[in-house]
N, C-alpha and C positions, 0 to 999 in steps of 0.2 A: 248770138254771141261772137265777138273776133275772134280770130286764131290765137293771139297774143293775150286777152284774156282765158280762155280754155288752158292755154301752157300756163298760165301763172295757176288757176285752181288746180292743176293735177299737180303742178309741184308743191302745193301746199299742203296738198292730200297726202302725198308722199312722205314728207318731212314728218308730219304728226304721226303716221303709220311707224316710221321708225323710230321718233322717238318714245311711242308706246313700248316698241318692244324692248328699246334700251331700259326700259323703268322695270321692266318685267324680268329680265337677266339679273340686273345688279343684287337684287337681293337673295337670288341663290346663290351668287358668287361669295357674298357677303356672308350668309350663311353656312358655307363650307369652310370659310377662313376661321370662323367662329367654333365650328364643331371638331376643328381637329385639336389634337392633344399637344398641351405644350410642354417641352421638355428640354433639360440641359445635358450639354455634351461636355465631356471630361477625357485627355488624353488617358492612355494607357503608359505608365510610366515605371521607371525601375526602381524601386525601393531599398532598404533593407527591413528584412522581416524575421520574427524567431519561427525558427522552425520547429516542429514538434511533431512526434509519431501519438497516436491516438490507441490506446490497449485496454481490455477491459478482463480483470482477475480479481480474486478473494482476496478479502484480508484475512492474515493468518498468525499465529503466534511464532516469532522466530525459535523458539523452543519449549514444547510444553511436554514436563515430566510426570511421567504416570506413575504414583506414591502408592507403597503398598507395605506390609509388614512382614518381616522374615520368621514369624509364628505363628503357626497352626493351630485351631483349637480355643483359641483364647475369644474372649467377650469384650467388646468394645463397652468400655466404662464411662470415658467422655471424650465429647466430639467438641473440639474447642474451636473451631473455625467453621466459615461458611460460604457461598460462593460470593466472588466478587470481593473478598476480604483480602487487604494485603498483609504479608506476613515480612518476617525477616528469617535469614539465614539462623539456623538454630532454636526458632521458637516451636514449643509442641505441638502438634496441630490434632492427635487424639493419643489418648489411652486404653491400654489393654489391663484387664484383670492380671494383677501382678502379685499376689499373695502368695501363691506358691513360689513365683520366682524368688520373692522376697526371703523366703522359709531359705531355701537352696542356697541362698548369697550368705545369709548370715551362719548356716553351717560351714561353707568354706571359710568364711573369714574365721571362724573359730580354729579350723583345724589347721590355717595359716598360722594362727597364735601358738597353739601348741606346738606346731613346728620350729617357731622362734624359738621357743621356750628348751626345746631338745637341743637345737643350735647351739644355743647359749651353755648350756651344761655339757655338750661335748666338746665344745670351745675351751672351758673353764680345765675339765679334766684332762686335756691335753696341753694345755699352758703348765700346769702344776707338775704335769708328769715330765715334760722335756728338762726343766734343771735337774729333776730326780735321776734321768738316766744319764745324763752327764757324769753326774756322781757315782753311777752303779749302785743305786740303792734300788732301781727296778731295773729288769731285764729288757733286753731291746722288743721282745717281743710283745711287751706288756703296753710299750710305746708304739707299737706301729698299731696294737689293739684299739689305743685310745685316738689315733688319727685315723682309723677308719672309720671308728665309730663318729666322730666329726665330719668326716667326709659323708657319708650315710646320712646324719643328719640333716646336713645342708642341700643333699639331693631329694630327701624329702619335702624338705621346705620350698624347694623351687617347685616340688611337683604341687604342693599344697596351694603356691602361690599361682600357678597356673589354672589351677581349680576354681580358685577364688577370681580369676579375671575372667575366665569363660561363665561363671556364675553373673559376674558385674554384666558382661555383654548380652547375655539371655535378659537380663533385667533392663538394661536400656534397650532392647528390641521390642519392650513395652509402651516403650513412648514413640510415635511417630513424629519426626522432626523435619524441620524444613529446611530441604538439603541447598537451597539459594534463596536470596530475598524475591518474591514475584506477588503474583496475585492467583487465588483459587479461583479455576475456572469450571470445573466440576469436583460433584460429590454423588459418592456411590456408596456411601456405607450409613447407617443408623447409628444410635447409642442403643445397646444390647444386642447387637448382632455378632455374631461367632464368626471369624474370618479364618481364611486358611492363606497359608505364607504366597507370597508372589500376586495375590487378588490385587488388582487396583483398585483402592479404595478413596484417592482424590487426586486432582490433576492440578497442575501448578505450570503456569504460564510464568517463566522464569526472566526475572527483572520486569515483568509486567512488559515486555517488548513485543512488539505488533511489526509486522512486516506486510508490502504487498506482493503478491506472485502474480505477472502474468505472462500468456505465452503470445508470444508474436512470429509471424513467416521468417525465413529464413532471411529476404530481403532486409527488411527492417530491423532485424537482430542485429546486423552487420553495421547499422546507426547509431546503435547502442553501445554506452560506455559506464563504466564504474563513474560514479560522481556526479552522473547527472541527476538533473532536478525533474522531479515529477510532481503535477498539482491533482489531488484527488478532491472531491466532493463530499461533503460532511452531512451528514443527515440533520446537521442545527443549521443548515443554510451556507455556513462558512464553507473553508477551504482550507485543508489538510496539505502540507509539504513535506515530501519525503525525498530520500536519495536514493539511487542505484547504488545496491549494495554489491551485487553481483551479476555475471551475465552467463548463464550455460555456457560452455565450450562448445557444445555439440548441438545439434539438432535430432531429433525423431525422425526414423527412418522412414515412418509412413505417413505422417502427418507433415513432415517437413517444417515443423515450430521450435522453439527453444524458447528457454524459460527465463525470465528478469526478477530480480529480488530487490525490493524497494525498502529500505529501514524507514519506519515511521517514528522519529524520536517525540513527538508529539501529536498522537492519535485522535486525540479531542474524543467526539461523539463516534469514531469509528468504533464498530465492535468486530468481535471475531467472527469468521462467517460471512461478513457483509460482499458482496459482490458489486464492484463501483467501477465508473469508467474512470482512468486516468489520462492525462496529456504529460507524454516526456516532451520535455524541453532539449532540443538536439544539438541547438548552435543557433546564429545570427548568419544570414547569407543575404545575396542580392538577388532579387526575383523581378520579373515582371506583373504590376499589380493595379487595380481597379479598384472604386470604391465596391461595399459590400452591396449597396442598394444597385449596383449596374449589374451584379448577377442573381440572374433569374432561373429556378428550379422547377422544371415541368416534366413530371412522368419520369424524375430521378434524372434529368439531363440537365445541365448547368448552358444556360446562353446569357448571352450579350446582345446588344441590338446598337447598329450602327446607322446611321442616315445618310441616304445618297446626296446625290446634286439636285433630285428633284423634291427633296422632303419626304422621302418614302423610308419607313423604317426597314431595316433589313436583319433579321435573324440571326446568329453564328455562335455554331455549337464551339464550346471549348471545355477543358478540362483544368479542375480548378487543382490545387494545394494547401497550403496554408493561410491559416487566418490569423491577423493580428491588425490592431490599433484602428479596427472599421475597414480593413482592406483585404483583398482576398489575392492570393496569388494564381496567376495564370500559367498553367504548365503548358496549355498546347492549345492554339486554335486563334491567335491575337500575335499581330506586330507591334513593337513598340511604337508610341506616337500614334496608334489609331484612336479616334474619337468613337466613345461609345456614350450611349446616355446613360444619366444617372439617376435624376428625379423624373420620375414617370416610368421606368422600365417595367416594374411590375403587371402594368396596366397596356402593355402592348401587344401585337399580334405581326407575326411579318408581311409586309405590305401595307401595313398603317400609314395613312398621311398623317405628319408632324409638323407642327410649329416650334422653331427652336428659340428659344429665349435665353438671356443671360442668366447666369446663375447668381440667386440672391445672395448679397455683401454678408460674410459671416461675422458674428458679434464678437469683437473683442473682447478677452478678459481684462478687468479693471488691474494695474499692477498693484 
């Protein structure tokens, strides 16, 4: 074999070897490209966001009135209401045995009528004696006696009227009436029970009015003002809207917290004693935001992912704020305009190789 032919054979063998190596490496590169996660990027940008404060607290009665009677030793003969019933001001809620009180009232009324008759007789006698005294047909002392009889009769009538009024008041005490419109929230008495004066028998939520109360730290309490709107979840899956009525002027020395009070004009399915979490709207402001999908929570810490020039995902810790309309406020840890991963962020780890793709076009809503 000549030298030139040997050179040709060696060159051909080398070419075949290089070609074989190239074929072995090509599928590996293709596999790496195919295994990298496709992600989309969006910039962190400023946006107007509804700021809010989250707090938890109980639903309570705005004013709950404890009702009882002013007579001791009387038996309940009729109970006319039950828990949950709406009542009107002046409505009879329960009655006590009033037979003895009726007798006392009848005696007092009879005594008053007798006093009225005595006054009428004394007045008539004095009116007849006055002209006779002017004509000196009776003495002045006799006229004075007639005048004194009239005055005494009027005094006795006043006493009888006061006794009649007292008897009527005791008779009225035999009926417990609603002091205001409202809803009966508790019943502590049964028909036939002998009750004592001052003992709580019924409880009334005045005007059926409920409110939500929550404790807030000193820093957050300063952000709340009367008139702010609060949103509460309802047991039926809906939402109840309230309005902040009052904010405590001071904070507790030990807990450093204060109380807010929110009126609930339409409480819906909320009940007294329910413990719910509310969102207090404190106003609209500008903030650096990213889509909610970009924020990943791991071990209680919020992160976002960026992509460097080598297509490697880098994790960045952030502090978040308010959330609204599918966007999250970034309080700390990110600069405006920084590109962060949106789609695919939840599947990433720090150092993963990614493949950036264009975000799919959002469907437009037909007019």
